[in-house]
GUNU-108161 format. One record per residue (C-alpha): residue number from 0; residue in three letters; chain; x, y, z. Coordinates in pm, whole numbers, plus 50000, padded with zeros to 5 digits. Each point is the difference from the previous one (the first is absolute). Layout:
REM GUNU-108161
     k     r   c       x       y       z
   NUM   ALA   A       X       Y       Z
...
***
This chain:
REM GUNU-108161
     k     r   c       x       y       z
     0   UNK   A   32891   16270   22450
     1   UNK   A   49844   49712   50190
     2   UNK   A   49810   50086   50318
     3   UNK   A   49973   49745   50275
     4   UNK   A   49645   49999   50136
     5   UNK   A   49979   50089   50367
     6   UNK   A   49750   49765   50164
     7   UNK   A   49954   49965   50380
     8   UNK   A   50091   49654   50130
     9   UNK   A   49703   49772   50070
    10   UNK   A   50102   49974   50364
    11   UNK   A   50225   50249   50185
    12   UNK   A   50298   49847   50180
    13   UNK   A   50127   50054   50355
    14   UNK   A   50342   49882   50126
    15   UNK   A   50053   49914   50371
    16   UNK   A   50365   49951   50106
    17   UNK   A   50078   49848   50343
    18   UNK   A   50244   49730   50110
    19   UNK   A   49751   49865   50258
    20   UNK   A   49739   49757   49853
    21   UNK   A   49747   50084   50272
    22   UNK   A   50012   50369   49910
    23   UNK   A   49949   49917   49631
    24   UNK   A   49704   49780   50092
    25   UNK   A   49848   50282   50207
    26   UNK   A   50030   50255   49719
    27   UNK   A   49860   49762   49736
    28   UNK   A   49705   49922   50228
    29   UNK   A   49926   50372   50046
    30   UNK   A   50028   50087   49630
    31   UNK   A   49852   49687   49839
    32   UNK   A   49648   50143   49953
    33   UNK   A   50122   50308   49810
    34   UNK   A   49985   50009   49621
    35   UNK   A   50373   49940   49964
    36   UNK   A   50245   49711   49962
    37   UNK   A   50235   49962   50299
    38   UNK   A   50364   49896   49943
    39   UNK   A   50234   49919   50289
    40   UNK   A   50379   49994   50033
    41   UNK   A   50213   49888   50298
    42   UNK   A   50311   50198   49904
    43   UNK   A   50108   50313   49817
    44   UNK   A   50154   49799   49715
    45   UNK   A   49679   49800   49951
    46   UNK   A   49805   50329   49990
    47   UNK   A   50234   50144   49734
    48   UNK   A   49956   49684   49792
    49   UNK   A   49620   50033   50016
    50   UNK   A   50017   50365   49893
    51   UNK   A   50183   49896   49682
    52   UNK   A   49692   49805   49887
    53   UNK   A   49707   50188   50158
    54   UNK   A   49878   50358   50029
    55   UNK   A   49886   50074   50357
    56   UNK   A   49789   50301   50094
    57   UNK   A   50116   49996   50367
    58   UNK   A   50250   49821   50226
    59   UNK   A   49983   49909   50371
    60   UNK   A   50364   49971   50112
    61   UNK   A   50137   49864   50330
    62   UNK   A   50282   50213   50139
    63   UNK   A   50209   49735   50173
    64   UNK   A   50109   49715   49767
    65   UNK   A   50326   49805   49964
    66   UNK   A   50244   50070   49716
    67   UNK   A   49805   50288   49840
    68   UNK   A   49793   50201   50250
    69   UNK   A   49690   50207   49921
    70   UNK   A   50186   50334   49978
    71   UNK   A   50252   49864   49749
    72   UNK   A   49729   49832   49792
    73   UNK   A   49793   50322   49996
    74   UNK   A   50300   50196   49867
    75   UNK   A   50048   49742   49721
    76   UNK   A   49631   50025   49909
    77   UNK   A   50016   50380   49993
    78   UNK   A   50314   49987   49785
    79   UNK   A   49831   49805   49719
    80   UNK   A   49797   50194   49740
    81   UNK   A   49747   49716   49973
    82   UNK   A   49927   49979   50374
    83   UNK   A   50091   50344   50140
    84   UNK   A   49637   50121   50019
    85   UNK   A   49856   49695   50180
    86   UNK   A   49866   50105   50345
    87   UNK   A   50189   49821   50282
    88   UNK   A   49851   49946   50347
    89   UNK   A   50253   49882   50260
    90   UNK   A   49906   49725   50247
    91   UNK   A   50180   50029   50332
    92   UNK   A   49995   49859   50352
    93   UNK   A   50217   50287   50126
    94   UNK   A   49867   50279   50219
    95   UNK   A   49901   50324   49827
    96   UNK   A   50344   50163   50030
    97   UNK   A   50014   50321   49793
    98   UNK   A   50352   49938   49866
    99   UNK   A   49904   49646   49902
   100   UNK   A   49683   50119   49824
   101   UNK   A   50191   50279   49824
   102   UNK   A   50250   49746   49870
   103   UNK   A   49710   49806   49847
   104   UNK   A   49855   50305   49828
   105   UNK   A   50348   50094   49878
   106   UNK   A   50029   49652   49844
   107   UNK   A   49677   50057   49808
   108   UNK   A   49711   49888   50224
   109   UNK   A   49662   50174   49975
   110   UNK   A   49869   49859   50330
   111   UNK   A   50074   49774   50300
   112   UNK   A   49804   49714   50156
   113   UNK   A   50108   49881   50343
   114   UNK   A   49950   49643   50118
   115   UNK   A   49761   49862   50113
   116   UNK   A   49793   50120   49701
   117   UNK   A   49649   50140   50020
   118   UNK   A   49822   49812   49714
   119   UNK   A   49757   50284   49927
   120   UNK   A   50277   50261   49975
   121   UNK   A   50199   49771   49767
   122   UNK   A   49695   49941   49778
   123   UNK   A   49898   50367   49989
   124   UNK   A   50350   50119   49908
   125   UNK   A   50018   49734   49728
   126   UNK   A   49657   50097   49864
   127   UNK   A   50113   50364   49966
   128   UNK   A   50304   49904   49792
   129   UNK   A   49791   49752   49799
   130   UNK   A   49745   50272   49919
   131   UNK   A   50274   50242   49891
   132   UNK   A   50160   49723   49791
   133   UNK   A   49670   49931   49819
   134   UNK   A   49935   50371   49939
   135   UNK   A   50353   50044   49870
   136   UNK   A   49960   49707   49758
   137   UNK   A   49670   50143   49877
   138   UNK   A   50159   50339   49936
   139   UNK   A   50304   49847   49826
   140   UNK   A   49771   49793   49776
   141   UNK   A   49791   50308   49920
   142   UNK   A   50308   50214   49930
   143   UNK   A   50138   49728   49774
   144   UNK   A   49674   49971   49804
   145   UNK   A   49977   50379   49964
   146   UNK   A   50363   50030   49884
   147   UNK   A   49962   49715   49753
   148   UNK   A   49677   50146   49864
   149   UNK   A   50161   50344   49969
   150   UNK   A   50296   49856   49809
   151   UNK   A   49760   49812   49775
   152   UNK   A   49811   50322   49936
   153   UNK   A   50327   50182   49923
   154   UNK   A   50103   49729   49757
   155   UNK   A   49661   50000   49828
   156   UNK   A   50001   50379   49971
   157   UNK   A   50354   50000   49858
   158   UNK   A   49911   49732   49746
   159   UNK   A   49690   50189   49893
   160   UNK   A   50189   50328   49958
   161   UNK   A   50271   49822   49801
   162   UNK   A   49737   49834   49785
   163   UNK   A   49826   50329   49925
   164   UNK   A   50333   50168   49924
   165   UNK   A   50099   49722   49761
   166   UNK   A   49669   50019   49818
   167   UNK   A   50025   50377   49974
   168   UNK   A   50356   49988   49863
   169   UNK   A   49894   49758   49726
   170   UNK   A   49733   50247   49886
   171   UNK   A   49707   49763   49987
   172   UNK   A   49838   49975   49656
   173   UNK   A   49654   50089   50106
   174   UNK   A   49811   50202   50257
   175   UNK   A   49791   49694   50078
   176   UNK   A   50304   49807   50122
   177   UNK   A   50113   50301   50200
   178   UNK   A   49657   50031   50161
   179   UNK   A   50003   49631   50088
   180   UNK   A   50333   50039   50179
   181   UNK   A   49875   50305   50189
   182   UNK   A   49693   49811   50112
   183   UNK   A   50218   49710   50113
   184   UNK   A   50223   50238   50196
   185   UNK   A   49700   50161   50166
   186   UNK   A   49866   49660   50100
   187   UNK   A   50334   49916   50156
   188   UNK   A   49998   50329   50193
   189   UNK   A   49656   49911   50129
   190   UNK   A   50133   49660   50109
   191   UNK   A   50290   50168   50181
   192   UNK   A   49765   50232   50187
   193   UNK   A   49774   49709   50094
   194   UNK   A   50297   49797   50126
   195   UNK   A   50124   50293   50209
   196   UNK   A   49653   50043   50146
   197   UNK   A   49997   49629   50089
   198   UNK   A   50325   50045   50189
   199   UNK   A   49859   50295   50194
   200   UNK   A   49692   49794   50082
   201   UNK   A   50230   49733   50144
   202   UNK   A   50162   50263   50223
   203   UNK   A   49657   50113   50116
   204   UNK   A   49939   49655   50145
   205   UNK   A   50317   49982   50209
   206   UNK   A   49962   49994   50385
   207   UNK   A   50146   50343   50066
   208   UNK   A   50066   50337   49842
   209   UNK   A   50220   49994   49688
   210   UNK   A   50139   50285   49793
   211   UNK   A   50266   50066   49739
   212   UNK   A   50234   50289   50089
   213   UNK   A   50242   50186   49774
   214   UNK   A   50335   50140   50115
   215   UNK   A   49847   50351   50018
   216   UNK   A   49756   49866   50268
   217   UNK   A   49702   50016   49760
   218   UNK   A   49748   49716   50014
   219   UNK   A   49942   49841   49658
   220   UNK   A   49737   49750   50117
   221   UNK   A   49813   49924   50324
   222   UNK   A   49770   49705   50065
   223   UNK   A   49655   50004   50161
   224   UNK   A   50133   49939   50353
   225   UNK   A   50231   50300   49963
   226   UNK   A   49707   50223   49901
   227   UNK   A   49797   49874   50296
   228   UNK   A   50290   50056   50243
   229   UNK   A   50141   50333   49876
   230   UNK   A   49768   50139   49729
   231   UNK   A   50063   50081   49633
   232   UNK   A   50370   50088   49934
   233   UNK   A   49889   50243   49725
   234   UNK   A   50354   50085   49896
   235   UNK   A   50125   50068   50352
   236   UNK   A   50338   49863   50121
   237   UNK   A   49990   49697   50230
   238   UNK   A   50104   50188   50316
   239   UNK   A   49720   50253   49953
   240   UNK   A   49717   49751   49948
   241   UNK   A   50124   49735   50250
   242   UNK   A   50159   50207   50280
   243   UNK   A   49831   50336   49933
   244   UNK   A   50346   50156   49990
   245   UNK   A   50159   50263   49776
   246   UNK   A   50342   49832   50012
   247   UNK   A   50113   49642   49920
   248   UNK   A   50115   49759   50273
   249   UNK   A   50365   50033   50104
   250   UNK   A   50125   49743   49929
   251   UNK   A   49741   49846   49765
   252   UNK   A   50018   49615   50010
   253   UNK   A   49813   49972   49670
   254   UNK   A   50241   50235   49823
   255   UNK   A   50297   49777   50088
   256   UNK   A   49853   49724   49779
   257   UNK   A   50058   50220   49692
   258   UNK   A   50373   50006   50081
   259   UNK   A   50048   49643   50122
   260   UNK   A   49748   49831   49766
   261   UNK   A   49943   49753   50284
   262   UNK   A   49679   49925   50195
   263   UNK   A   49951   50182   50329
   264   UNK   A   49780   49911   50299
   265   UNK   A   49910   50229   50292
   266   UNK   A   49724   50106   50240
   267   UNK   A   49805   50325   49994
   268   UNK   A   49751   50147   50251
   269   UNK   A   49721   50232   49883
   270   UNK   A   49981   50220   50309
   271   UNK   A   49665   50156   49906
   272   UNK   A   49828   49659   50027
   273   UNK   A   50247   49799   50211
   274   UNK   A   50022   49732   49726
   275   UNK   A   50329   49813   49952
   276   UNK   A   50092   49870   49653
   277   UNK   A   50261   49751   49878
   278   UNK   A   50142   50162   49685
   279   UNK   A   50150   49805   49707
   280   UNK   A   50182   50196   49724
   281   UNK   A   50107   49838   49672
   282   UNK   A   50184   50149   49697
   283   UNK   A   49770   50022   49698
   284   UNK   A   50004   50132   49642
   285   UNK   A   49734   50197   49814
   286   UNK   A   49901   49915   49642
   287   UNK   A   50243   50264   49872
   288   UNK   A   50284   49851   50210
   289   UNK   A   50010   50277   50260
   290   UNK   A   50073   49878   50354
   291   UNK   A   49716   49971   50253
   292   UNK   A   49958   49846   50343
   293   UNK   A   49709   49768   50075
   294   UNK   A   49901   50052   50364
   295   UNK   A   49754   49785   50196
   296   UNK   A   49884   50071   50356
   297   UNK   A   49835   49732   50216
   298   UNK   A   49814   50104   50316
   299   UNK   A   50163   49824   50300
   300   UNK   A   49836   50216   50269
   301   UNK   A   49815   49708   50161
   302   UNK   A   50318   49795   50020
   303   UNK   A   50185   50290   50163
   304   UNK   A   49715   50050   50248
   305   UNK   A   50000   49629   50081
   306   UNK   A   50375   50013   50066
   307   UNK   A   49948   50298   50232
   308   UNK   A   49719   49820   50186
   309   UNK   A   50212   49688   50031
   310   UNK   A   50287   50207   50143
   311   UNK   A   49761   50163   50252
   312   UNK   A   49862   49660   50105
   313   UNK   A   50353   49864   50044
   314   UNK   A   50099   50297   50217
   315   UNK   A   49688   49956   50216
   316   UNK   A   50074   49628   50043
   317   UNK   A   50357   50082   50101
   318   UNK   A   49870   50243   50263
   319   UNK   A   49751   49744   50134
   320   UNK   A   50273   49738   50034
   321   UNK   A   50228   50230   50200
   322   UNK   A   50010   49934   50379
   323   UNK   A   49846   50339   50090
   324   UNK   A   49707   50111   50216
   325   UNK   A   49661   50003   49822
   326   UNK   A   49968   50377   50033
   327   UNK   A   50341   50061   49838
   328   UNK   A   49921   49756   49716
   329   UNK   A   49660   50157   49931
   330   UNK   A   50148   50350   50005
   331   UNK   A   50267   49888   49752
   332   UNK   A   49738   49837   49772
   333   UNK   A   49785   50314   50015
   334   UNK   A   50297   50217   49907
   335   UNK   A   50099   49763   49717
   336   UNK   A   49648   49998   49849
   337   UNK   A   49973   50379   50031
   338   UNK   A   50334   50057   49827
   339   UNK   A   49956   49738   49725
   340   UNK   A   49642   50075   49891
   341   UNK   A   50001   50380   50015
   342   UNK   A   49672   50002   50195
   343   UNK   A   49938   50316   50204
   344   UNK   A   49871   49809   50302
   345   UNK   A   50024   49637   50117
   346   UNK   A   49847   49827   50304
   347   UNK   A   50024   49648   50142
   348   UNK   A   49724   49841   50206
   349   UNK   A   50044   49695   50224
   350   UNK   A   49662   49836   50049
   351   UNK   A   49912   49901   50357
   352   UNK   A   49642   49872   50014
   353   UNK   A   49770   50280   49884
   354   UNK   A   50234   50270   50123
   355   UNK   A   50269   50076   49741
   356   UNK   A   50120   50362   50007
   357   UNK   A   50314   50105   49811
   358   UNK   A   50315   49841   50143
   359   UNK   A   50243   50224   49811
   360   UNK   A   49941   50288   49753
   361   UNK   A   50193   50253   49798
   362   UNK   A   49870   50298   49806
   363   UNK   A   49648   50013   50157
   364   UNK   A   49882   50319   50182
   365   UNK   A   49966   49950   50376
   366   UNK   A   49629   50093   49985
   367   UNK   A   49935   49716   49754
   368   UNK   A   50181   49744   50217
   369   UNK   A   49806   50110   50313
   370   UNK   A   49670   49971   49811
   371   UNK   A   50094   49649   49881
   372   UNK   A   50093   49888   50350
   373   UNK   A   49671   50134   50135
   374   UNK   A   49800   49813   49734
   375   UNK   A   50186   49676   50077
   376   UNK   A   49972   50027   50379
   377   UNK   A   49756   49755   50168
   378   UNK   A   49898   49943   50361
   379   UNK   A   50025   49676   50194
   380   UNK   A   49663   49882   49857
   381   UNK   A   50123   50042   49643
   382   UNK   A   49788   50310   49937
   383   UNK   A   50139   50308   49830
   384   UNK   A   50084   50238   50284
***
């Protein structure tokens, strides 16, 4: 059987679909410095034509277009096996109506951007999908190389066993010839072991924890990052070493790959450390042909924290821009920070010359606040009173 080599494209491709030239120009200007090639289309039919000849890792899609609108085009993209997994971000000038947004998600969108665009938000969202695309390509290439090497090892082992069997059945004429064949077989076994060790060394260098899991939840191999993150599996099932549990997950996303024999991608949070991982599961085969799943986990905690901080900053900006009294705005900001960060106590100071006691607080004991106000109090000459 011929195996087509899976190689990541030299330059990832992004498709921007909008019937307004000025909107296309704006998006190209925002994205031009990213490590990706930008394609544009002014209609749904032009976009479909481009997708016949190019593989895009994400699509920015305008909602309102003549002939074929964004919702209809999204459904066509989702209905095609080649394009159904491409992330779609809708571009819209409409207000954030919940029914309208729900219709977009129902059509297959993963996110919305409302005009006018914030360039930094557009770039950051694109960078996230670009990073996931590159990691996915790396994992697919690695899985391909491992599968091909395993099949090569299986073929070599089968050929060697057949060769030994044939020689044995012919009753070789001398012990010397028999010994030579045994030595040759032993050398080949040594080569097989060395090749398998080379493959495991490759897994040790991947940017995340990797392990091979059997259908009975046992871990057949774990790379260095896995040992550093969870410890030595030492024959324990995955749920016991990873989640410190006596029972498997219900349902277990990894276990579904054994039934579907299709890749699976999901997120997992390790609650003991607060780390968030992007999990990639791929069907795999052991040397003896038994089914395994190759699982790789990439730490995306910092990205998740950045998204949370960005959301908090956006909420604070929205509060500041509301036509409210300063006191009401500051109280709202204080409440928002307290609820979002999990801090036990939060205080806001407004500096006025050298006298800047707390303007608003939450969570502090009254004695502490009084002491702070006393320390900040100054007389008319600027001396501490």
